[in-house]
C-alpha positions in Angstrom: -17.3 23.0 5.9 -20.2 23.2 2.8 -17.0 23.3 -0.2 -15.0 20.9 2.4 -18.2 18.2 2.0 -18.2 18.6 -1.9 -14.9 18.1 -2.3 -14.9 14.9 -0.3 -18.1 13.5 -2.1 -16.0 14.8 -5.4 -13.3 12.5 -4.1 -15.1 9.4 -3.2 -17.1 9.9 -6.3 -14.0 9.4 -8.2 -13.9 5.8 -6.8 -16.4 4.0 -9.2 -14.0 5.8 -12.1 -12.6 2.4 -13.1 -10.1 3.7 -16.1 -6.6 3.0 -15.6 -4.5 5.8 -15.9 -0.8 5.5 -18.0 2.2 4.6 -15.2 5.3 5.9 -14.8 8.0 2.8 -14.9 11.0 3.1 -13.1 13.8 2.1 -15.8 16.8 0.4 -14.5 19.0 3.9 -14.7 16.7 5.2 -12.3 14.3 7.3 -14.5 11.0 7.0 -15.1 9.0 6.7 -18.5 5.4 7.1 -18.8 3.6 4.0 -20.5 0.1 3.2 -21.6 -1.1 0.2 -22.9 -4.0 -0.8 -25.1 -4.4 -4.1 -22.6 -3.4 -2.4 -19.5 -5.5 -4.1 -16.4 -8.1 -2.1 -15.4 -8.4 -1.5 -11.5 -10.4 -3.1 -9.2 -13.6 -1.5 -8.3 -12.8 0.5 -4.8 -15.5 0.9 -1.4 -14.7 3.4 1.0 -13.1 2.5 4.5 -13.5 4.7 7.4 -12.0 3.9 10.5 -12.9 5.2 14.1 -8.9 6.4 14.7 -9.2 9.1 12.4 -7.7 7.8 8.9 -9.7 6.8 5.5 -8.7 4.4 2.8 -10.4 3.0 -0.8 -10.1 -0.6 -0.3 -11.4 -3.3 -3.1 -14.6 -3.9 -3.0 -15.1 -7.4 -1.8 -12.0 -7.7 -0.1 -12.3 -10.0 3.2 -11.7 -7.4 6.1 -10.0 -8.4 9.3 -9.6 -6.4 12.3 -6.4 -5.7 13.8 -5.4 -3.5 17.2 -3.6 -0.9 15.0 -5.8 -1.0 11.9 -7.4 -3.6 9.5 -6.3 -5.9 6.7 -7.9 -6.6 3.7 -7.4 -10.4 1.6 -9.0 -10.8 -2.0 -11.0 -14.3 -1.9 -8.6 -15.9 -4.2 -5.4 -14.6 -2.1 -4.2 -13.0 -5.0 -4.2 -9.6 -2.9 -3.5 -8.4 1.0 -3.8 -4.8 2.2 -2.9 -4.1 5.4 -2.9 -0.5 7.1 -1.7 -0.2 10.2 -1.6 3.1 12.3 0.3 3.5 15.2 2.0 6.0 17.6 5.9 5.9 16.9 6.9 9.1 18.8 7.7 10.8 14.9 10.0 8.3 14.0 11.8 8.7 10.5 9.9 6.6 7.8 12.8 5.7 6.5 14.3 4.1 9.6 10.7 2.2 10.4 11.3 0.6 6.6 14.9 -0.1 7.0 14.0 -2.0 10.5 10.8 -3.9 8.5 13.2 -4.7 5.7 15.8 -6.1 8.4 12.8 -8.5 9.8 11.2 -9.8 6.6 14.6 -10.4 4.8 15.6 -13.1 7.7 12.4 -15.0 7.3 11.9 -15.2 3.5 14.3 -16.8 1.4 15.1 -15.3 -2.0 15.2 -11.8 -0.6 15.2 -8.8 -3.2 15.2 -5.3 -2.3 13.8 -3.1 -5.9 13.5 0.2 -4.0 13.8 2.0 -0.5 13.6 6.0 -0.8 12.1 8.9 0.6 8.8 10.1 -1.6 6.5 13.1 -1.9 3.3 12.8 0.2 0.6 15.6 0.5 -0.1 14.4 4.4 3.3 14.1 5.8 6.9 12.7 5.5 6.8 9.3 3.5 9.3 6.6 2.5 8.2 3.6 0.4 10.3 0.2 0.3 9.4 -2.3 -2.5 10.9 -5.8 -2.6 10.3 -9.5 -3.7 10.7 -12.3 -1.7 10.1 -16.2 -1.9 7.8 -17.6 1.2 9.4 -20.0 3.4 8.8 -22.6 6.5 8.7 -19.2 8.7 6.2 -17.4 6.4 5.8 -13.5 7.4 2.5 -13.3 6.9 -0.1 -16.1 7.9 -1.6 -16.3 4.6 2.1 -16.4 2.6 1.7 -20.3 0.5 5.2 -22.0 0.9 7.4 -21.6 -2.1 5.6 -19.2 -3.6 7.1 -15.8 -5.0 5.5 -12.3 -4.2 6.0 -8.8 -4.3 5.7 -6.4 -1.2 5.5 -2.4 -1.6 5.0 -0.4 2.2 5.0 3.0 2.2 5.3 4.7 5.5 4.0 8.2 6.3 4.5 10.3 9.2 2.1 13.0 10.3 3.2 14.4 14.2 4.3 11.6 16.0 1.6 9.3 13.8 3.0 6.6 11.4 0.8 5.1 8.9 2.1 1.9 7.1 0.4 0.9 4.4 1.4 -2.6 3.1 0.5 -4.3 -0.4 0.9 -7.8 -0.9 0.4 -10.1 -4.1 2.3 -12.8 -5.6 4.8 -11.6 -7.9 2.6 -12.9 -11.5 -0.1 -10.8 -10.0 1.6 -7.8 -9.6 1.2 -6.0 -12.8 -2.7 -6.7 -13.0 -3.4 -5.3 -9.5 -0.3 -2.7 -9.9 -3.2 0.2 -10.9 -5.4 -1.0 -8.0 -2.5 -0.3 -6.0 -2.0 3.0 -7.6 -5.6 3.9 -6.8 -5.3 2.8 -2.8 -2.0 4.4 -2.2 -3.4 8.0 -3.9 -7.0 7.4 -2.1 -5.4 7.5 1.1 -5.9 9.9 3.9 -3.8 9.8 7.3 -5.4 10.8 10.2 -4.9 14.5 11.8 -1.3 14.9 13.2 -1.1 14.3 16.9 2.0 15.7 19.1 
């Protein structure tokens, strides 16, 4: 028990480390190349959020939190980034199917939709998949904060732990994507799903 507590302290202490690590960049051929740039953006400072539903996340400090029935959402003060974490009992549905359904809904309500990738990924806490896309907000606006005619980039990660499904959604204007990518990587890496149920 003491070792577990010490591990948790070390894990969250790492939130204070703002150095950006070299990133893996997907190439056109599907491979990945490690890149490190002296001008790489440092990630934003993070703070811990612990949900009563049993999940934990590291979220950008200073972003405004809005409660949701199935989780929470955080928005940057200047509108440059949005993070939503939803946790629900979907009966253990395949994460890839969850993303395909979400893609169908989103692509029907935006303009200039472009899928960048959708694939299964390795995740220590459960079976997972990711979907990345770009789109232009139209009159239907898939999110209430989306500004008309702005091009956004979005990443969703779905994690299944037993019957429970976590959906982590990260959206920024396309122009802010690279600057906020190190923060996205840190948020994804530090998420802790609730214990498996069922």
